PLY file of the C-alpha trace (Angstrom):
ply
format ascii 1.0
element vertex 112
property float x
property float y
property float z
element edge 111
property int vertex1
property int vertex2
end_header
-0.05 -0.09 -0.01
1.65 3.56 -0.90
2.16 5.92 1.93
-0.46 8.45 2.05
0.93 12.14 0.98
1.05 14.11 4.17
1.72 17.25 2.73
-0.56 18.77 0.17
1.05 20.53 -3.03
-0.93 23.44 -3.38
-1.78 25.46 -6.45
-3.03 29.21 -6.52
-6.57 27.78 -7.06
-7.05 26.06 -4.32
-4.91 28.15 -1.67
-7.52 30.00 -0.15
-9.90 26.89 0.14
-7.07 25.07 2.04
-6.03 27.95 4.53
-9.76 28.89 5.19
-10.33 25.11 6.27
-12.58 25.48 9.54
-11.91 21.58 10.65
-8.04 22.59 11.02
-6.57 24.58 14.30
-3.76 25.42 12.35
-2.53 25.28 8.71
0.85 25.29 7.66
2.20 26.39 4.17
5.58 26.10 2.98
6.62 28.45 0.09
9.65 26.77 -1.84
11.05 26.61 -5.15
12.46 23.08 -6.65
15.90 24.99 -7.14
16.09 25.69 -3.72
18.37 23.64 -1.62
17.39 25.04 2.07
13.59 23.89 0.59
14.54 20.47 -0.29
16.06 19.99 3.24
13.30 21.21 4.87
10.62 18.20 3.04
11.31 15.50 4.99
11.31 18.20 8.67
7.47 18.85 7.03
6.54 15.35 6.16
7.38 13.93 9.52
5.38 17.19 11.26
2.56 16.56 9.33
2.49 13.10 10.09
2.83 13.73 13.73
0.31 16.44 13.96
-2.26 15.72 11.56
-4.17 14.09 14.41
-3.87 17.59 16.67
-5.94 19.07 13.87
-3.17 20.66 12.11
-2.96 20.86 8.59
0.57 21.24 5.96
0.65 22.26 2.76
3.27 23.53 -0.01
2.91 25.78 -2.76
5.85 26.65 -5.01
6.94 30.33 -5.93
7.61 29.87 -9.46
3.92 28.75 -10.01
1.99 30.64 -7.68
3.57 34.52 -8.08
0.05 35.72 -7.43
-0.01 34.10 -4.14
3.33 34.59 -3.48
3.35 38.59 -3.84
-0.17 38.65 -1.68
2.01 37.47 1.31
5.10 38.96 0.39
7.58 36.00 0.01
10.56 37.84 -0.62
12.71 34.63 0.79
12.31 31.11 0.93
11.85 28.72 2.50
9.16 30.64 4.16
6.49 28.87 6.37
3.57 30.69 6.80
0.98 29.64 9.86
-2.62 30.36 9.31
-5.28 30.26 11.98
-9.03 30.79 10.91
-7.63 31.69 7.63
-5.15 34.60 9.19
-1.68 34.43 9.31
-0.83 33.50 12.42
2.93 34.13 12.39
5.84 33.02 9.72
9.62 31.88 9.59
11.91 32.04 6.97
14.65 29.73 6.34
15.17 26.06 7.33
14.71 24.90 10.51
15.18 21.66 11.89
11.82 19.15 13.26
12.59 20.68 16.80
12.47 24.08 16.34
9.43 23.67 13.97
7.72 21.79 16.54
8.42 24.41 19.10
7.02 27.39 16.90
4.13 25.22 16.29
3.27 24.48 20.09
3.23 28.32 20.69
0.39 28.42 18.09
-1.68 25.97 19.20
0 1
1 2
2 3
3 4
4 5
5 6
6 7
7 8
8 9
9 10
10 11
11 12
12 13
13 14
14 15
15 16
16 17
17 18
18 19
19 20
20 21
21 22
22 23
23 24
24 25
25 26
26 27
27 28
28 29
29 30
30 31
31 32
32 33
33 34
34 35
35 36
36 37
37 38
38 39
39 40
40 41
41 42
42 43
43 44
44 45
45 46
46 47
47 48
48 49
49 50
50 51
51 52
52 53
53 54
54 55
55 56
56 57
57 58
58 59
59 60
60 61
61 62
62 63
63 64
64 65
65 66
66 67
67 68
68 69
69 70
70 71
71 72
72 73
73 74
74 75
75 76
76 77
77 78
78 79
79 80
80 81
81 82
82 83
83 84
84 85
85 86
86 87
87 88
88 89
89 90
90 91
91 92
92 93
93 94
94 95
95 96
96 97
97 98
98 99
99 100
100 101
101 102
102 103
103 104
104 105
105 106
106 107
107 108
108 109
109 110
110 111
């Protein structure tokens, strides 16, 4: 059986619906690019955190800044990786640069 994808790949058209999910306590969106080495380092960290915290109502998605320029401009993404935290569809915080799993969980626990 194939492993369930724990991080949802988003398009601009699905972005708003994803962050406004009223069933989620917290939504995390990773703004990334395929060519960004720190972004590729974050992928397994996000996968692990998504698996661990999905039962706590945390939803994790990622959006490619090269494919989603309107959303990236709206949220003023100027450096990647940039992880934006959303509560009730509104930005609740952000973190720029690669994080360890422990650093990301610490930030999440402060928002949950």
